[in-house]
N, C-alpha and C positions, 0 to 999 in steps of 0.2 A: 504494500500500500504506500502510495506516495505521501509525502509530508502534508501536502495541501488537502488531502482527503481526510485527515484527522482534524476534527473540528472541536473536540472537547477534551478536557483533562479529568482524569479519575483520581479521586482522593480516597484512599483506604483509611478510614478513621475509626479508632477505638473509642467506644462510648463509655468505657469504664464498667465497673462491676454491677451497677444497678441504679444507684442514686444519681439523679440528673446532674447534681452539682459536683460529681466526681469525674466528669469529663475534663480533658485538658483545655486550657485557654484557646490554643490553636484549633483544637477539634471543635470547640463550641463556635468559634468564629466561622469556620467553614460550613458547619451545619446551618447556621443562621443565614448565611449569604449565598448558598449554593442554588443552582437552577433546578437540579434534580436530586432527590434523596431516595436512595435504595437502602432499606433498613431491615434489621433482623427482629426476631421475637423478643430478645432479651434487652432491647433498647428502651430506655425510659420514655414513656408516652409524652412527657412534658417537652422533651427535645424535639420529637416529631411534630407536635402541635405548634411549637414556637418557631419552627423553621419557616423561612419565607419561600421555600422551594415551590415552584408552580406544579412540579411533577413529583409525587410521592408514591413509591412503589414498595409494597410489603413483600418480602421474600423469606419470611421467617421459617425456622425449622423447630418443630417440637418432636419429642421422641415418637417415632413411628409416623409422623405427619409432616410433610415438607410442602410448603406453599409453592416452592419452585425448586427443582433439583439443581445441584451445584453447576452442572454443565450449562443449564439454561441461564443461571445467574451470570456466569462468565459471558455468555453470548449477549445477554441484556446489556451489560456494561459496554461491550464492544459496539453494540448497535447504537446506544445512546451517544457514545463519543464520536461516532462516524455519521450520524444522521444529519442530513442537510436541514438547516433550520432548527436543529435540536439544541439541547442544553450545552453550554460551554463549560460549566463547572458541575461535575457530578460527584456527589459524596456517597460512598458505600459505607454505611454506618453499621458497625458490628459491635456486639457486646464484648466487654473486656478489652483485650489487645488483639488487633487483627492478625498478628503473627504467632499467637499462642493458642493452638487448637482452634483457630478461627477460620482456617482455610483461605486466609488472605494471600498466602503464597501462590495458590492456584489462580486467584484473580489477578495477581501481579503478573504472572506468566502469560495469562490470557491477553493482558494489555501489551506486554512486551512483544508477543508474537505478531500483533497487529500494528505495532509502531505507535501505540497510544501512550502519551506521557502520563505518568501517574506519580503520586506521592503517597507516603505512608506516615500516618500520624499515630504514634503509639498511644495506648490506653492503659489504664490501671487494670491489670489482670485480676480476675476473680481468685486466681490461685494465690495472690498476695492479699487481696482485700478480704476474702472470706474469713481466714483465721484472724486477721487484724480486727475485723468487725466484732469479734467476741473476745478481743484482748490477747490473742495468742501470737507471739513472735515466731516466725518460721525458723529463725536461727537464734541461738543463745549459746554463748561460749561454754556454759556449764553443762549443756545437754547435747549439742550437735554442731558439727563443723560445716554442714551444708544442707541443701534442699534439692529435691528432684521433683519435676513436674511430669506426670505420667497420665496417659489416657486410660481410663477404665472401660472404654467402649470398644468392643470388637468390631472390626470392619466387616460390613455385610453380615453374612451368617457364619463368619469364621470364628475360630477359637481365640480366647484372650491370651495371646502368646506374648508374654513379657519375660524379661531376664530376672526371674524371681530371686535366684541366688545372689545376683549382683545387687539387687535392690536391698536385700536383707543385710548383706555383708558391708554395704556402704555405711550403715549406721546414720544415714542422713534422715531428715524429715522427708516423708513421702506424701506428696499431694496428688490425689487422683481426681482428674476431671471426668465428668460423665460416668461416674461409677456407682450410682445408686442401684441400678438394675443388676450389677455384677458384684455387689459389695460382699456377699457371702463367699463367692469364689475368690475374691481378692484376699479376704481375711484368711481363708483356708490355705491358700497358696503361700502367703507370707509365713503363717505359723508352720506349715509343712516344710518350709525351707529354712526354718531355724529361728524365726523371730518369736520372742517371748509372747505367749498368749495374753499376758497381762499388760502388754504395751498399750499406753493410752491411745485412744482414737477419738476423733472429733468429726462430726458431719454437720455442715452448715448449709441450710437451704435459703435461697434467694437473699444472699448477703447484701447488706446496706440498703435494703428496701423495708417498707413497713411490714412486709410479710416474712421478714427474717425469722428463722427458728433454727435451733441447733440441739444436738444431743452429744453427750460424752459418755464413753463406756470403755471397757477393756476391749482389746482387739477381738478376743474370742466371743464377745457378746455384742459387738457393734451392729451386726446385721439384725439381731433381735431388737436392739434398741431403736433402730430405724423403723422397723415394722410397727412397734408399739406406738411410737410417736407419729407414725404416718408421714414420715419425711418423704417428700417427692422431689423429682428433678424440677428445676436445676439445683443441684447441690454438689458440694465438694467433700471429699473424704481426706482428712489429714491424719497421718499415722506417725507417731514418734513421741518422745518424752515431752516435747513442748506442748503437745495436745493436752497433757495433763495439767497445764497451767491455767486452762480456761476457767475452772471454778474459782481460782484465786484472783485472777485479774479482771474478770468481767464485772465484778461488783462495783469497782471504782471507775469503770470506763463509761464515758458518755457515748450513747449510741449514735451511729451515723443517721439512722432513719428517724423521722419525726415521732413515730410511735415506739413504745418500748418493746423490743423483741422478746419472744418467749423462749424458755429453755427447758430441757428435760435432763434428768440425771438418773441413771439406773445403777 
């Protein structure tokens, strides 16, 4: 495609973990001023409503239900950017950070292949925000030397094939995205590969929003705790000694969300 055929610019923007005021300043400016807004399910409604974009397209994905498959989202961004008389500033607004389990890399390559200029605006990942929202530091020199971000979602109908032994031997804090439906398997594999069954675990649902809830339990019982509390996606699982700090730290922490989050302890 020749340069003159590219009429628009695509901005891959992270909306942050949930609360509308946790988007970055640059991200907010682009959302407010863009011509077209292509947005996800986990984006704060206030951001979408406040945007001055003349064209707003919902492409959200909920477990088992996709408003638009990823391939079609890629094609949509290309179409918008190359459409005669179309938008010149296109914002692809994604929950969290676009490059942390957000499939932003696929959208960037779709733009690259068609010669479409694009920018990436990082966002606050829920992998960081969810534990922080209940007062838990992902790293603490008395407990862990690092953190790992891991998908708890099996691709297609495939098996959850993860390097379990390496995860356990790292002694790092483990943060599992999209792991509610596979939490029993995750706990079983970690314990089966040598992680102490009494290791603290924390699950946070809809972090930084008024609907935020969380449960804490030992790893061996976390799946049961999630069932009893009826925790649903979107939620993150945090495994490691720092997860045990939640009951101590949450009491003195001011919540991100306007309403007080609920918590459960088994």
